[in-house]
C-alpha positions in Angstrom: -58.5 -66.3 -33.3 -55.5 -64.5 -34.3 -52.8 -67.3 -35.2 -49.7 -65.4 -34.9 -50.4 -64.7 -31.2 -51.7 -68.5 -30.8 -48.2 -69.5 -32.5 -46.1 -66.8 -30.0 -47.8 -69.0 -26.7 -47.2 -72.1 -28.0 -44.6 -74.1 -25.5 -41.9 -74.7 -27.8 -42.1 -78.7 -27.6 -38.6 -79.0 -29.3 -36.8 -77.1 -26.8 -39.2 -79.2 -23.7 -37.5 -82.5 -25.2 -33.7 -80.6 -25.5 -34.5 -79.4 -21.8 -36.2 -83.6 -20.8 -33.3 -84.7 -21.8 -30.7 -82.6 -19.8 -32.2 -82.9 -16.9 -32.0 -86.4 -16.8 -28.6 -86.5 -17.7 -27.8 -83.4 -16.1 -25.8 -83.3 -19.7 -25.8 -81.6 -22.7 -23.7 -84.5 -24.1 -25.8 -86.9 -22.7 -28.4 -85.4 -24.3 -27.0 -84.5 -27.5 -25.8 -87.5 -28.0 -29.5 -89.5 -27.2 -31.0 -87.0 -30.1 -28.5 -87.5 -32.7 -27.4 -83.5 -33.0 -24.6 -81.3 -31.0 -24.1 -80.3 -27.7 -24.2 -76.9 -28.8 -28.2 -77.2 -30.1 -29.3 -78.4 -27.1 -27.6 -76.0 -25.3 -29.1 -73.3 -28.0 -32.8 -74.9 -27.5 -32.7 -75.0 -23.5 -31.5 -71.7 -23.9 -34.8 -71.0 -25.9 -37.4 -72.8 -23.6 -35.4 -70.0 -21.0 -36.6 -67.3 -22.6 -39.9 -68.1 -23.5 -40.1 -69.4 -19.7 -38.5 -66.1 -18.2 -36.2 -67.7 -15.8 -33.2 -70.1 -16.0 -33.6 -73.6 -15.7 -29.6 -74.4 -15.3 -26.8 -73.0 -13.3 -24.2 -73.5 -16.3 -20.3 -74.3 -14.8 -17.7 -75.2 -16.8 -18.1 -78.6 -17.4 -21.1 -79.8 -15.3 -24.8 -77.8 -15.3 -27.6 -78.7 -12.2 -30.7 -77.7 -12.4 -31.8 -74.2 -10.4 -35.1 -75.0 -7.8 -36.9 -73.5 -10.8 -36.2 -75.7 -13.3 -36.1 -78.3 -10.8 -39.8 -78.3 -10.1 -40.6 -77.5 -14.1 -38.8 -81.1 -14.5 -41.1 -83.1 -12.5 -44.1 -81.1 -14.1 -43.7 -81.1 -17.2 -42.3 -85.2 -17.9 -45.5 -87.2 -17.1 -46.7 -84.5 -19.7 -44.3 -85.1 -21.9 -44.4 -89.0 -21.9 -48.6 -88.2 -22.2 -47.9 -86.5 -25.3 -45.8 -89.7 -26.6 -47.9 -92.2 -25.7 -50.8 -90.6 -27.7 -49.2 -90.5 -30.6 -47.9 -93.9 -30.4 -51.4 -95.2 -30.1 -52.3 -92.6 -32.8 -49.7 -94.5 -34.8 -50.9 -97.8 -34.2 -54.7 -96.9 -35.5 -53.0 -95.9 -38.2 -51.2 -99.2 -38.6 -53.6 -100.6 -38.2 -55.8 -100.0 -41.7 -53.3 -101.3 -43.5 -52.7 -104.9 -44.3 -50.2 -106.7 -46.4 -51.1 -109.6 -48.0 -48.2 -111.4 -50.0 -49.2 -113.7 -53.1 -47.4 -115.4 -55.4 -47.0 -114.6 -59.0 -49.6 -117.2 -60.7 -51.9 -116.8 -57.7 -51.5 -112.3 -58.2 -51.9 -112.5 -62.2 -55.3 -115.6 -62.6 -56.8 -115.5 -59.0 -56.6 -112.8 -57.0 -58.0 -109.9 -59.6 -60.8 -111.5 -59.1 -61.1 -111.6 -55.6 -60.0 -107.9 -55.0 -63.3 -106.3 -56.0 -65.0 -108.3 -53.4 -62.2 -107.5 -50.6 -61.9 -103.9 -50.6 -65.8 -103.6 -51.1 -65.8 -105.7 -48.2 -63.4 -104.0 -46.0 -63.8 -100.2 -47.4 -61.4 -98.8 -44.3 -58.5 -101.2 -44.7 -55.7 -100.0 -46.8 -54.6 -103.4 -48.8 -50.6 -103.4 -50.1 -49.8 -106.5 -52.0 -47.1 -108.4 -52.5 -46.2 -110.4 -55.6 -43.6 -113.2 -54.0 -43.1 -117.4 -53.3 -40.9 -116.9 -50.6 -41.6 -117.2 -46.7 -38.5 -115.1 -46.1 -39.8 -112.4 -47.8 -43.0 -112.0 -45.2 -40.6 -110.8 -42.8 -38.5 -108.2 -45.1 -41.3 -107.1 -47.1 -43.2 -106.4 -43.8 -46.6 -108.2 -44.8 -48.7 -109.0 -42.1 -50.8 -111.7 -44.3 -49.4 -114.5 -46.8 -50.6 -117.4 -49.6 -47.7 -119.9 -49.7 -47.6 -123.3 -51.3 -46.3 -125.8 -48.5 -45.5 -129.3 -48.4 -46.3 -128.6 -45.1 -47.4 -125.9 -42.2 -44.1 -124.9 -41.5 -43.5 -124.4 -37.5 -42.4 -121.2 -38.0 -45.1 -119.5 -39.0 -49.2 -119.5 -38.6 -50.6 -122.1 -41.0 -54.3 -122.6 -42.5 -54.7 -124.7 -45.1 -57.1 -123.1 -48.0 -56.9 -125.4 -50.7 -55.5 -129.3 -51.2 -54.8 -129.6 -54.7 -54.2 -131.9 -57.5 -52.6 -131.8 -60.7 -53.0 -132.9 -63.9 -51.8 -132.4 -67.8 -52.4 -130.0 -69.5 -52.4 -128.5 -73.5 -53.6 -126.7 -76.2 -56.0 -128.0 -78.2 -53.8 -127.5 -81.1 -51.0 -129.6 -79.4 -54.0 -132.3 -78.7 -54.6 -132.3 -82.0 -51.0 -132.6 -83.5 -50.1 -135.1 -80.7 -53.2 -137.5 -80.5 -51.6 -140.8 -79.2 -51.9 -138.1 -75.7 -55.7 -139.6 -75.4 -53.8 -142.9 -74.8 -51.3 -142.0 -72.6 -48.4 -142.0 -75.2 -46.1 -139.5 -74.0 -43.8 -140.1 -77.2 -42.2 -137.5 -78.6 -43.9 -134.1 -77.2 -42.3 -132.1 -74.6 -42.5 -132.0 -70.8 -42.9 -128.6 -69.3 -41.9 -128.3 -65.9 -42.0 -125.6 -63.3 -40.2 -125.5 -59.3 -43.9 -125.6 -58.2 -44.9 -128.8 -59.4 -42.6 -131.3 -60.1 -44.0 -135.2 -60.7 -44.2 -135.7 -64.4 -41.8 -138.4 -63.2 -44.4 -139.3 -60.6 -47.4 -138.8 -62.9 -45.3 -141.2 -65.8 -44.7 -143.9 -62.8 -48.2 -143.9 -61.4 -50.0 -144.8 -64.4 -47.5 -146.0 -66.5 -47.1 -143.2 -68.9 -45.7 -144.5 -72.5 -42.8 -141.8 -72.8 -40.8 -142.1 -75.3 -38.0 -139.8 -77.1 -39.4 -136.8 -75.3 -37.9 -133.0 -74.8 -38.1 -130.9 -72.1 -39.2 -127.6 -70.8 -38.0 -126.2 -67.6 -39.9 -122.6 -66.7 -39.1 -121.0 -62.8 -42.6 -119.9 -62.5 -46.0 -122.3 -62.9 -47.5 -119.4 -64.9 -44.8 -119.1 -67.3 -45.9 -122.9 -67.9 -49.3 -122.0 -68.1 -48.6 -120.0 -70.8 -46.4 -122.1 -72.5 -49.2 -124.8 -72.5 -51.1 -122.8 -74.0 -49.2 -121.1 -76.7 -48.3 -125.2 -77.8 -45.1 -126.1 -76.7 -45.7 -128.9 -74.9 -47.3 -130.6 -71.5 -47.5 -128.8 -68.4 -48.7 -130.4 -65.4 -50.9 -127.5 -63.3 -53.7 -128.0 -60.5 -56.8 -127.1 -60.5 -57.1 -123.3 -59.2 -54.2 -121.5 -61.9 -55.8 -123.8 -64.4 -59.6 -123.4 -64.2 -60.4 -119.9 -66.2 -57.8 -121.8 -68.7 -59.8 -124.7 -69.9 -62.5 -123.1 -69.2 -62.4 -120.6 -72.0 -61.3 -123.6 -73.8 -57.7 -122.5 -74.5 -56.7 -125.4 -72.4 -57.5 -129.4 -72.6 -57.1 -132.5 -70.5 -54.9 -135.0 -73.3 -55.6 -137.5 -70.8 -57.0 -139.0 -67.5 -54.6 -138.1 -65.1 -53.9 -136.8 -62.1 -52.3 -136.9 -58.3 -52.4 -135.0 -55.3 -50.4 -132.6 -55.4 -47.1 -132.2 -53.5 -47.3 -128.8 -52.0 -50.3 -127.6 -51.1 -51.9 -124.3 -50.7 -51.2 -122.0 -46.8 -52.6 -119.2 -46.3 -49.6 -118.4 -43.2 -48.8 -115.8 -41.2 -46.3 -115.0 -37.8 -47.2 -115.9 -34.5 -45.4 -112.6 -33.3 -46.8 -110.0 -32.8 -50.1 -111.3 -33.8 -52.4 -110.2 -36.7 -53.7 -106.4 -36.8 -57.5 -106.7 -36.3 -57.3 -105.2 -40.0 -55.2 -108.6 -40.4 -57.2 -110.8 -38.9 -60.5 -109.9 -40.4 -58.9 -110.1 -43.6 -57.8 -113.6 -42.9 -60.8 -114.9 -41.5 -62.9 -113.6 -44.6 -59.9 -115.0 -47.0 -60.6 -118.6 -45.3 -64.5 -118.5 -45.7 -63.7 -116.9 -48.9 -61.8 -119.4 -50.4 -62.9 -122.3 -48.6 -66.3 -121.4 -49.8 -65.6 -121.0 -53.6 -63.2 -124.2 -53.6 -64.6 -126.5 -51.8 -61.3 -127.0 -50.5 -59.9 -128.7 -53.9 -59.2 -125.9 -55.7 -60.9 -127.1 -59.0 -64.4 -124.6 -58.8 -63.2 -121.0 -58.5 -64.9 -118.5 -58.7 
């Protein structure tokens, strides 16, 4: 096919759009406002279409325009076609968006768990384009455009669809070197040690009361993120409270140890959440169900047996 002839034979779609709006309002100015252009630009596009068609579409007067008989007939024929074109374009756009799934994950989980899960997730859904966002705040689910989020919650949030993935316990951990420096930890004595706090598991007071732990002359180190508290414990800076999910690999590798047999149900547990409306895309729904099945299979719902 001769590409030049083909290009010349195509109707000018932008000009048709301008014509349809001008014909709807019988005003170049109102059409221009809707398209965020000038009235002169709309008038010029209509002239391009008239030249392409070979006949006039409007009768132009000083302060008004009216459709010619041919313009009126053309308008009623072309509007349904333009609406169908817009509908098809939106459908294709939605199909493409359905391939993209945004998942927001707390930084600690992203660092210690999700990386090990991603290969299996990518293998299961090669057609899905996954966007991972490291964030801890519920309101960022709206702002980031995430379809799904993993969140630590004290209870389900009524404004979101919430599925509990893991029921967590917290317990003290420290490095082997720190335990060697404070062997009395084995006897439940925290005297002289540094207690590492983080914003996720603020449970040291509960732990001390529940297990009658001696705690004289203790020092305190506060970390904003649980991943920082975990690293501080690995670097022999004190004793941290962590959950079984975040601490699993460090314990298995011997970087951390249990200095004493004490644990508590965590205040917050891990949930998979998403907005009630709009409903998840088919792609997001597939990823959601896979995460639920995989997480519950891997952890047994106690957060201790992570792959």
